[in-house]
FIKOLGU-324837 format. One record per atom (N, C-alpha, C): residue in one letter; x, y, z. Coordinates in steps of 0.05 Angstrom, whole numbers, padded with zeros to 5 digits, always signed. Each point is the difference from the previous one (the first is absolute). Layout:
BEGIN
AXYZ...
//
This chain:
BEGIN
M-01832-00585+01002M-00011-00001+00038M-00024+00016+00001P-00024-00007+00003P-00022+00018+00003P-00002+00018+00018G-00012+00030-00019G-00001+00024+00017G-00014+00004+00026P+00005+00022+00016P-00022-00005+00022P-00026+00002-00006S-00010-00016+00017S-00037-00006+00000S-00012+00031+00003P-00023-00001-00007P-00021+00034+00001P+00003-00001+00028R-00010-00017+00013R+00002-00003+00030R+00023+00017+00016A+00025-00007-00007A+00016+00006+00015A+00009+00031-00012V-00007-00001-00019V+00007+00034-00019V-00022+00018+00018A-00019-00018+00002A-00015+00031+00009A-00007-00004+00030A+00018-00019+00019A+00000-00001+00032A+00010+00021+00007L+00016+00020-00011L+00011+00020+00016L+00003+00027-00015S-00003+00021+00014S+00006+00023-00011S+00016+00022+00018V+00011+00016-00018V+00019+00020+00019V-00017+00022+00007A+00000+00014+00028A-00001+00024+00005A+00012+00023-00008T+00022-00016+00018T+00026+00030+00004T+00024-00021-00001V+00028+00003-00007V+00018-00015-00006V+00009+00019+00008L+00022-00017+00022L+00011+00016+00027L+00025-00011-00007A+00024+00019+00006A+00030-00018+00004A-00002-00013+00027L+00022-00020-00003L-00002-00015+00027L+00028+00022+00019S-00014+00007+00019S+00015+00017+00024S+00009-00014+00028G+00024+00004+00005G+00009-00007+00032G+00001+00018+00018C-00015+00017-00005C-00006+00021+00017C-00024+00002+00010S-00024-00007-00013S-00035+00009+00004S-00001-00004+00034G-00019+00011+00009G-00015-00010+00022G-00025-00008-00002S-00012+00002-00024S-00025-00017-00009S-00012-00024+00008S-00017-00004+00021S-00005-00031+00001S-00014-00011-00028P+00006-00024+00008P-00015-00021-00026P-00018+00001+00005T-00020-00003-00018T-00029-00006+00001T-00008-00025+00002S+00014-00024+00002S-00006-00028-00002S-00013-00004+00032T-00006-00021+00002T-00008-00007+00026T+00028-00013+00016V-00002+00011+00023V+00019-00008+00019V-00005-00019+00021D+00009-00026+00000D+00001-00025+00015D-00041-00002-00003G-00011-00002-00016G-00026-00005-00007G-00021+00019-00003G+00011+00023+00017G-00021+00020+00015G-00013+00015-00026P-00019+00015+00003P-00013+00023-00021P+00021+00012-00010A-00004+00000-00035A+00016+00021-00006A+00001+00026+00009G+00022+00025+00005G-00009+00028+00003G-00011+00006-00019Q-00002+00032-00005Q-00016+00012-00018Q+00034+00018-00016P+00001-00012-00025P+00033+00007-00013P+00007+00027-00006T+00024+00006+00012T+00014+00027+00016T+00013+00001-00030A+00003-00018-00022A+00012+00017-00020A-00005-00011-00024K+00000+00009-00019K-00003-00015-00027K+00016-00028-00010G-00013-00022-00004G+00014-00021-00012G-00012-00005-00023L-00005-00029-00010L-00003-00018-00014L-00036+00006+00004T-00020-00010-00029T-00028-00008+00016T+00003-00029-00022V-00019-00010+00017V-00013-00029-00010V-00021+00005-00013A-00001-00013-00020A-00028+00009-00019A-00009-00027+00005G+00014-00018+00012G-00023-00022-00007G+00014-00032+00030Q+00024-00003-00005Q+00013-00017+00015Q+00025+00011+00019W+00007-00022+00014W+00026+00003+00017W+00014-00009-00024P+00033+00002+00001P+00016-00009-00024P+00007-00030+00003L+00003+00000+00028L+00004-00027+00011L-00013-00022+00004T-00029+00004+00013T-00016-00027+00001T-00016+00006-00022G-00008+00018-00008G-00022+00000-00024G-00028+00013+00015L+00001+00003+00021L-00024+00002+00015L-00005+00032-00001G-00035+00004+00002G-00015+00024-00005G+00017+00020+00015A-00008+00023-00009A+00012+00029+00019A-00012+00022-00015S+00006+00017+00021S-00010+00036-00024S+00012+00015+00018G+00005+00026-00012G+00014+00013+00007G+00028+00005-00001R+00006+00014+00019R+00038+00000-00004R+00021-00024+00013T+00015-00003-00011T+00012-00021+00008T+00021+00009+00022P+00018-00016+00017P+00025+00015+00027P+00013+00023-00030S+00006+00017+00022S+00029+00017-00017S+00018-00010-00004H+00006-00027+00014H+00034-00012-00004H+00003-00019-00020P+00018-00004-00012P+00003-00026-00020P-00001-00024+00015V-00001-00023-00017V-00002-00025+00006V+00012-00002+00007M+00008-00017+00034M+00025+00000+00013M+00006-00037+00004V+00016-00008-00019V+00005-00034+00010V+00032-00007+00019V-00003-00007+00023V+00011-00006+00023V+00010-00031-00014K+00031+00001+00003K+00016-00030+00005K-00003-00005+00029I-00014-00024+00006I+00000-00014+00030I+00002-00030-00004D+00018-00002+00019D+00013-00021-00002D-00022-00030+00003N+00017-00025-00008N-00034-00016+00004N+00021-00032+00009S+00018+00005+00013S+00015-00027+00012S-00018+00007+00035S+00014-00031+00005S-00012-00003+00029S+00011+00025+00017S+00026+00003+00000S+00011+00030+00019S-00020+00019-00009S-00013+00006-00011S-00022+00030-00014S-00026-00004+00033S+00004-00025+00003S-00029+00010+00011S+00001+00000+00028P-00027+00014+00003P-00019+00005-00010P-00008+00028-00019Q+00004-00004-00022Q-00011+00017-00024Q-00017+00025+00013I+00007+00025-00008I-00023+00021+00010I-00014+00016-00030G-00019+00000+00005G-00020+00018-00014G-00004-00009-00035L-00004-00027+00000L-00004-00021-00023L-00031+00006-00010S-00008+00009+00025S-00037-00007-00004S-00013+00019-00016K+00018+00024+00000K-00013+00031-00016K+00019+00004-00016A+00010-00022-00012A+00011+00003-00038A-00020-00008-00011D-00001+00019-00030D-00012-00008-00020D+00001-00021-00013L+00024-00008+00000L+00010-00021-00018L+00026-00009+00008V+00010-00031-00003V+00024-00002+00011V+00014-00027-00030T+00031+00007-00002T+00009-00019-00019T+00024-00005+00016E+00007-00036+00000E+00014-00008+00010E+00023-00012-00021E+00031+00007-00001E+00010-00012-00015E+00027-00008+00024L+00018-00016-00025L+00017-00022+00011L+00024+00025+00000V+00019-00001+00022V+00029+00007+00009V+00020-00020+00004E+00018+00016+00007E+00019-00024+00005E-00003-00023+00026G+00012-00022+00000G-00003-00022+00016G-00021-00009-00005G-00017-00008-00016G-00030-00004+00000G-00022+00007+00014I+00006+00018+00009I-00020+00016+00015I-00014+00018-00017T-00024+00013+00010T-00011+00031-00012T-00003+00018+00013R-00008+00020-00015R-00003+00027+00006R-00028+00022-00004L-00020+00000+00017L-00020+00018-00014L+00008+00033-00010A-00016-00005-00027A-00002+00033-00002A-00026+00007+00000V-00012+00013+00025V-00022+00008+00009V-00011+00028-00008F-00021-00001-00023F-00014+00025-00008F-00011+00019+00024Y-00003+00023+00008Y-00013+00013+00014Y-00010+00031-00013Y-00025-00002-00010Y-00013+00021-00010Y-00028+00010+00020Q-00026-00006+00000Q-00016+00002+00012Q-00007+00004+00024K+00020-00022+00011K+00006+00003+00036K+00025+00006+00013V+00009+00010+00014V+00027+00007+00012V+00004-00010+00029P+00011-00021+00005P+00004-00010+00024P+00023+00026+00017K-00001-00005+00018K+00018+00021+00018K+00025-00013+00005L+00007-00034+00002L+00022-00010-00012L+00001-00023-00004V+00011-00008-00017V+00006-00015-00016V+00035-00012-00006G+00003-00030+00003G+00029-00011-00001G+00002-00028-00002P+00023-00012+00015P+00021+00012-00001P+00001+00004-00033V+00025+00024+00000V+00009+00013-00030V+00011-00016-00006R+00012-00008-00025R+00023-00006-00014R+00015+00014-00022S+00021-00016-00006S+00009+00016-00022S-00022-00008-00033M+00018+00025-00017M-00010-00008-00025M+00008-00020-00022R-00009-00004-00025R+00006-00019-00014R+00000+00015-00028A+00015-00018-00026A-00008+00019-00023A-00022-00010-00009S-00009-00031+00014S-00032-00009-00007S-00019+00025+00008D+00000+00020+00013D-00019+00007+00010D-00005+00027-00029I+00018+00007-00014I-00008+00019-00014I-00028-00012-00016G+00006-00021-00017G-00025-00007-00006G-00023-00009+00017I-00002-00003+00018I-00016+00002+00021I-00012+00027+00006V+00010+00018+00008V+00000+00026+00005V-00009+00028-00031K+00009-00016-00011K-00006+00030-00027K-00024+00009-00008P-00025-00026-00002P-00019-00004-00015P-00023+00024+00021A+00004-00002+00031A-00011+00010+00012A+00010+00029-00001K+00023+00007-00008K+00004+00037+00001K+00010-00001+00034A+00012-00024+00012A+00004+00006+00033A+00027+00007+00011V+00001+00005+00017V+00028+00002+00020V+00005-00023+00010L+00017-00007+00002L+00017-00018+00017L+00014+00001+00025V-00012-00012+00021V+00005+00003+00030V+00021-00024+00006A+00032-00002+00002A+00012-00026+00010A+00023+00015+00014S+00007-00014+00014S+00022-00006+00016S+00028+00016-00014G+00004+00003-00024G+00021+00003-00011G+00007-00028-00027G+00020+00002-00007G+00007-00026-00016G+00024+00003-00017A+00015-00020-00014A+00027-00002-00005A-00005+00019-00021P+00033+00013-00008P+00008+00020-00016P-00011+00003-00033P-00004-00027-00005P-00003-00013-00029P-00035+00009-00003T-00018-00024+00019T-00031+00016-00007T-00001+00031+00010V+00015+00006+00020V-00010+00033+00003V-00003+00019-00024R+00020-00001-00016R+00013+00003-00024R-00033-00006-00020R+00001-00020-00001R-00027-00009-00028R-00029+00010+00014V+00001+00004+00029V-00024+00008+00004V-00001+00025-00003R+00023+00019+00007R-00004+00028-00010R-00001+00001-00026A+00021-00013-00012A+00001+00009-00036A-00027-00009-00005A-00026-00018+00013A-00022+00001-00010A-00019+00024+00005G+00006+00012+00016G-00017+00033+00009G-00021-00017+00023I+00020-00018+00019I-00017-00010+00013I+00000+00022+00034K-00009+00012+00004K+00003+00020+00035K+00002-00021+00016A+00018-00012+00015A+00010-00023+00018A+00000+00025+00032F-00010-00014+00017F-00006+00014+00036F+00022-00021+00011T+00029-00004+00008T+00007-00003+00010T+00009+00006+00032E+00015-00022+00011E+00005+00010+00031E+00008+00022+00003G-00019+00019+00015G+00016+00026+00017G-00025+00020-00016A-00015-00011-00015A-00025+00013-00016A-00015+00003+00028V-00019+00025-00005V-00020-00001+00019V-00021-00016+00003G-00006-00016+00017G-00010-00020+00015G+00010-00017+00010Y+00024-00006-00007Y+00018-00027+00010Y+00002-00003+00030Q+00007-00024+00011Q+00011-00003+00035Q+00004-00033+00001R+00012+00011+00006R+00015-00041+00015R-00015-00007+00025D-00003-00028-00001D-00020-00014+00022D+00023-00014+00026D+00010+00015+00022D+00021-00013+00010D-00006-00023+00009S-00034-00009+00008S-00008-00028-00003S+00013-00022-00017R-00002+00003-00022R+00014-00019-00025R+00031+00007-00006Q-00005-00024-00009Q+00039-00005-00007Q-00001+00018-00024A+00016+00016-00007A+00007+00003-00022A+00014-00018-00030P-00006+00006-00018P-00007+00014-00020P-00036+00006+00001Y-00012-00019+00016Y-00025-00002-00003Y-00014+00017+00022N+00014+00029+00011N-00014+00009+00019N-00010+00031-00011L+00006+00003-00031L-00006+00024-00012L-00038+00003-00016F-00003+00016+00017F-00038+00019-00007F+00006+00024-00002M-00029-00006-00020M-00010+00029-00009M-00024+00014+00001H+00006+00025+00012H-00019+00011+00009H-00020+00010-00033L-00021-00019-00005L+00001+00010-00028L-00025+00025-00003D-00007+00004+00024D-00020+00025-00005D+00012+00021+00002R+00027+00003+00010R+00016+00025+00005R+00013-00002-00031L+00005-00013-00015L+00011-00002-00022L-00018+00015-00021A-00014-00011+00001A-00034+00000-00021A+00002+00029-00001A-00009+00016+00036A+00001+00025+00003A+00015+00020-00023K+00021-00012-00002K+00023+00011-00012K-00007+00008-00029L-00007-00015-00007L-00003-00012-00036L-00026+00003-00019H+00016+00022-00017H-00031+00009-00017H+00010-00026-00025A-00031-00008-00013A-00003-00021-00026A+00004+00028-00026R+00018-00014-00014R+00001+00013-00029R-00005+00003-00025E-00009-00043+00005E-00014-00004-00032E-00021-00016+00011T-00026-00004-00010T-00017-00007-00004T+00009-00039+00001V-00022-00022+00011V+00009-00023+00014V-00021-00014-00021T+00007-00018-00026T-00010-00019-00013T-00011-00030+00019S-00014-00012-00003S-00012-00024+00015S+00026-00016-00009Y+00008-00019+00032Y+00025-00014-00012Y+00002-00021-00010L-00032-00013-00001L-00002-00022-00005L-00030+00001-00014P-00013-00017-00034P-00017+00011-00008P-00026-00018+00018F-00011+00021+00012F-00024-00009+00025F-00029+00005-00026G-00016-00015+00022G-00026-00006-00008G-00021-00013+00022P-00028-00003-00012P-00022-00015+00010P+00009-00029+00012A+00004-00011+00019A+00002-00032+00016A-00020-00014-00023K-00025+00010-00003K-00022-00019-00025K+00016-00004-00024G+00021+00018-00009G+00012-00010-00034G+00020-00017+00007L+00006-00007+00025L+00022-00021-00002L-00004-00027-00003P+00021-00013-00026P-00010-00027-00007P-00008-00019+00022K-00005-00015-00004K-00008-00027+00023K+00020-00008+00014G+00015-00007-00014G+00030-00023+00008G-00001-00023+00005K+00015-00006+00023K+00000-00021+00012K-00003+00005+00031P-00011-00014+00017P+00002-00001+00026P+00030+00001+00015A+00008+00015+00015A+00023+00004+00017A-00012+00014+00025S+00017-00026+00022S-00009+00014+00021S+00030+00018+00017G+00010-00011-00013G+00027+00021+00002G+00023-00005-00012L+00026+00007+00002L+00021-00006-00024L+00029+00005+00024D+00020-00015-00004D+00023+00008+00008D+00014+00007-00028A+00009+00029+00007A+00022+00012-00018A+00030-00005+00002V+00018-00017-00013V+00029-00006+00010V+00020+00013-00013F+00011+00009+00014F+00010+00025-00011F+00042-00017-00003S-00001-00011+00023S+00025-00008+00001S+00009-00038+00012G+00017+00000+00009G+00000-00025+00020G-00010+00009+00030G+00004+00017+00002G-00001+00014+00026G-00025+00017+00007H-00016+00010-00018H-00023+00008-00007H-00018+00002-00006T-00031-00009+00013T-00026-00005-00016T-00009+00023+00011T-00029+00011-00006T-00013+00010+00015T-00029-00010-00009V-00015-00009+00033V-00021-00019-00003V-00022+00012-00004W-00024+00003-00019W-00023+00014+00004W-00026-00023-00002S-00020+00009+00019S-00023-00015+00002S-00027+00027-00008Y-00015-00012-00010Y-00023+00016-00008Y-00023-00008+00025R-00005+00024+00025R-00023-00011+00019R-00017+00033+00004A-00019-00008-00003A-00019+00024+00008A-00007+00020-00019G+00012-00011-00031G+00003+00022-00012G+00019+00018-00004R+00019-00010+00012R+00033+00015-00007R+00017-00018+00000Y+00030+00002-00011Y+00017-00025+00005Y+00021+00013+00025V+00005-00021+00019V+00008+00014+00020V+00029-00014-00013N+00021+00009+00017N+00034+00000-00010N-00001-00020+00023D+00006-00031+00000D+00007-00021+00030D+00020-00001+00016N+00024+00015-00025N+00025-00002+00016N+00014+00029+00008S-00025+00027-00001S+00017+00027+00005S+00004+00009+00015N+00015+00016+00007N+00019+00014+00012N-00015+00020+00014A-00023+00012-00006A-00012+00015+00011A-00017+00004+00023A+00009+00015+00013A-00018+00012+00022A-00027-00016+00012A-00008-00011+00021A-00028-00008+00002A-00021+00022-00004G-00023-00009-00018G-00007+00019-00002G+00006+00035-00031D+00026-00007-00009D+00013+00018-00012D+00001-00016-00024Q-00008-00020-00010Q+00007-00024-00023Q-00019+00027-00027F+00019-00010-00027F-00018+00013-00021F-00006-00022-00005R-00034-00001-00009R-00014-00020-00002R-00021+00005-00025P+00022-00017-00019P-00016+00015-00033P-00021-00005-00007D-00013+00009-00027D-00020-00014-00008D+00006-00017-00028S+00021+00005-00010S+00011-00018-00015S+00026+00003-00007V+00014-00028+00005V+00033-00002-00007V+00004-00010-00027L+00012+00022-00014L+00017-00007-00035L+00019-00006+00011V+00015-00026-00015V+00026-00008+00001V+00000+00004-00033L+00030+00014-00004L+00012+00005-00027L+00036-00015+00006R-00001-00018-00015R+00019-00015-00013R+00030+00025-00017V+00013-00008+00018V+00019+00030-00014V+00026-00012-00003R+00011+00016-00011R+00031-00012-00010R+00026+00016+00021V+00010-00014+00017V+00017+00008+00027V+00027-00007-00019G+00023+00022+00002G+00022+00003-00008G+00020+00008+00026D+00020+00008-00012D+00024+00002+00024D+00006+00039-00010A-00005+00005+00030A+00004+00022-00002A+00030+00006+00001G+00017-00006-00008G+00023-00007-00005G+00020+00017+00027Y-00009-00001+00028Y+00025+00008+00027Y-00006-00032+00013L+00019+00006+00027L-00019-00019+00016L-00001+00027+00024D-00015-00019+00030D-00010+00009+00012D+00025+00005+00023P-00007+00007+00036P+00033+00000+00009P-00004-00028+00014A-00022-00023-00016A+00009-00024+00019A+00008-00014-00028G+00012+00012-00026G+00014-00021-00016G-00025-00011-00016N-00024+00002+00004N-00028-00007-00024N+00003+00014-00023H-00007-00010-00026H-00011+00015-00017H-00026+00014+00003V-00004+00025-00005V-00027+00009-00004V-00010+00002-00030P-00027-00020+00004P-00017+00005-00021P-00017+00019-00008E-00006+00003-00024E-00015+00022-00009E-00019-00020-00013T-00030+00015+00002T-00019-00006-00008T-00013+00022-00025D+00000-00016-00023D-00002+00024-00020D-00033-00002-00015F-00011+00023+00014F-00029+00002+00000F-00007+00005-00024T+00014+00005-00020T-00012+00004-00028T-00009-00026-00008G-00007+00006-00032G-00005-00022-00020G-00021-00018+00000S+00002-00027+00002S-00026-00011+00001S-00001-00031+00019G-00020-00007+00005G+00003-00032+00016G-00030-00004+00003K+00005-00026+00017K-00030-00013+00003K-00004+00014+00033A-00030+00003-00007A-00011+00009+00027A-00024-00010+00020L-00004-00002+00021L-00020-00020+00011L-00010+00018+00018L-00040+00008-00003L-00006+00015+00016L-00019-00011+00011F+00008+00002+00029F-00019-00016+00027F-00019+00015+00006H-00029-00005-00002H-00019+00025+00008H-00024-00026+00019G-00010+00014+00020G-00026-00010+00005G-00006-00041-00003G+00026-00001+00008G+00009-00033+00007G+00007-00014-00027R+00006+00007-00024R-00003-00012-00036R+00032+00016-00003V+00008-00004-00013V+00017-00005-00019V-00001+00012-00028V+00011+00017-00010V-00003-00003-00034V+00027+00011-00007R+00002-00018-00021R+00033+00008-00013R+00001+00015-00018G+00019+00020-00009G+00003+00009-00021G+00026+00001-00005T+00016+00028-00013T+00020+00021-00010T+00005+00016+00020W+00020+00023-00008W+00007+00021+00011W+00018+00009-00021S-00004+00030-00003S+00015+00012-00012S+00016+00033+00019K+00015+00012-00006K+00009+00020+00005K+00022+00013-00004T+00007+00024-00004T+00015+00018-00007T+00017+00012+00024L+00016+00011+00003L+00014+00021+00015L-00019+00008+00027T-00009+00022-00010T-00021+00016-00002T-00022-00009-00002S-00009-00010-00009S-00030-00009-00006S-00015-00016+00022P-00025-00002-00002P-00014-00011+00024P+00002-00039-00007V-00009-00021+00016V+00002-00021-00011V-00030-00006-00009R+00008-00018-00029R-00024+00005-00007R+00005-00045-00010L-00035-00001+00003L-00004-00026-00002L-00021-00008-00022R+00012-00030-00006R-00023-00006-00019R-00001-00030+00001T-00027-00021-00007T-00009-00025+00005T+00004-00008-00035R-00002-00023-00002R-00007-00003-00037R-00023+00014-00009T-00015+00002+00016T-00020+00015-00014T-00007+00027+00006G+00023+00014+00007G+00001+00035+00000G+00008+00003+00035R-00003+00024-00002R+00008+00019+00019R+00001-00010+00028L+00010-00002+00021L-00007-00011+00026L+00002+00030+00021S-00014-00004+00015S-00009+00028+00025S+00004-00017+00027V+00011+00023+00011V+00000-00015+00029V-00022+00017+00020P-00016-00018+00006P-00023+00011+00025P+00009+00023+00011A-00018+00030-00002A+00014+00016+00005A-00006-00008+00043G+00023+00008+00017G+00011-00004+00022G+00030+00000+00011H+00006-00014+00026H+00034-00005-00001H+00005-00020-00007T+00023+00011-00011T+00023-00034-00026T+00019+00006+00018W+00010-00028+00003W+00031-00007+00009W+00007-00018-00021I+00034+00016-00016I+00002-00014-00025I+00036-00009+00007E-00007-00025-00007E+00025-00023+00006E+00011-00001-00028L+00032+00009+00000L+00008+00011-00017L+00019-00027+00000V-00006-00029-00016V+00011-00024+00006V+00019-00002-00017P+00018-00016+00008P+00026+00000-00020P-00004-00030-00024K-00002+00011-00030K-00004-00017-00023K+00023-00028+00020N+00021+00013-00001N+00029-00020+00000N+00002-00004+00027G-00018-00025+00014G+00012-00012+00028G-00015+00007+00019G-00025+00017-00008G-00024-00006+00009G-00020-00014-00009D-00029+00001+00020D-00017-00021-00003D-00033+00017+00010V-00020-00003-00010V-00023+00000+00012V-00018-00025+00000R-00013-00010+00034R-00014-00023-00004R-00027+00008+00008V-00019-00002-00019V-00025+00002+00020V-00012-00015+00011T-00014+00007+00015T-00011-00023+00018T-00029+00007-00005R-00014-00025-00009R-00024-00008-00004R-00021-00004+00019
//
């Protein structure tokens, strides 16, 4: 597998490495609810050129908190989802019952409230590790909790700072996280490399016209995308009005999905997405699609290639669809 590109290696440098702390009162230096970032009150990581989850230009200190990945329900029961519009990057994965769940990455901006927060899956290990992120989830089945802990991932489950129940919603779809409160208690301990191989849009191969796509995860769930006004719009989103994540690119990766080895409370087999190895990739950007392949180890960023060489994702916000090779499909709208 090819090594990190010079762009990714040079993207970040460490000013000071701090231990993860659950008792610090220092406020994060990231933007809260889209407002101007305040002056940093604690040393953290320094961005040399790019935000690690978007590839967009940056300078000065990054937030003092680590990347936070929040597990958010993606069924109709979760409507309306809160906080998606402030995310840097979103990954969608298959869970039991043929539905999907979102792993939502927050770093540059920290919304005050996100959710509904649901439980973790072993699939999240390969999603979280490359970002050196902490995981925010309601909890998890004992086998999953043990595996996440063994992988060295710090998880913040219900009872941690910031959680609250919304009594106007039905459980278990009523758990929310005041993410700004949690962020204020965390300190980054490691530098973050680029999650994707970001590059300029002008370097993207021409590809073929594509006005949208259907990412088919199962017979019960398809995520529908349309390209409108320079962004991709999720036509069957569960997000609140005005709070949708509207990415510049949609990256579809065909992945192996196996059995996690246990049943959920309803008796459904719990699937496990294997976000390692390699497979087919489709990159949607600017109303066109470029086909290629992806490769990744458990801890490494995603690498992309076409027949002629390396493939870069245009800098900006990206939604990653982890569509099963077995039982899933991708339909391209011309």
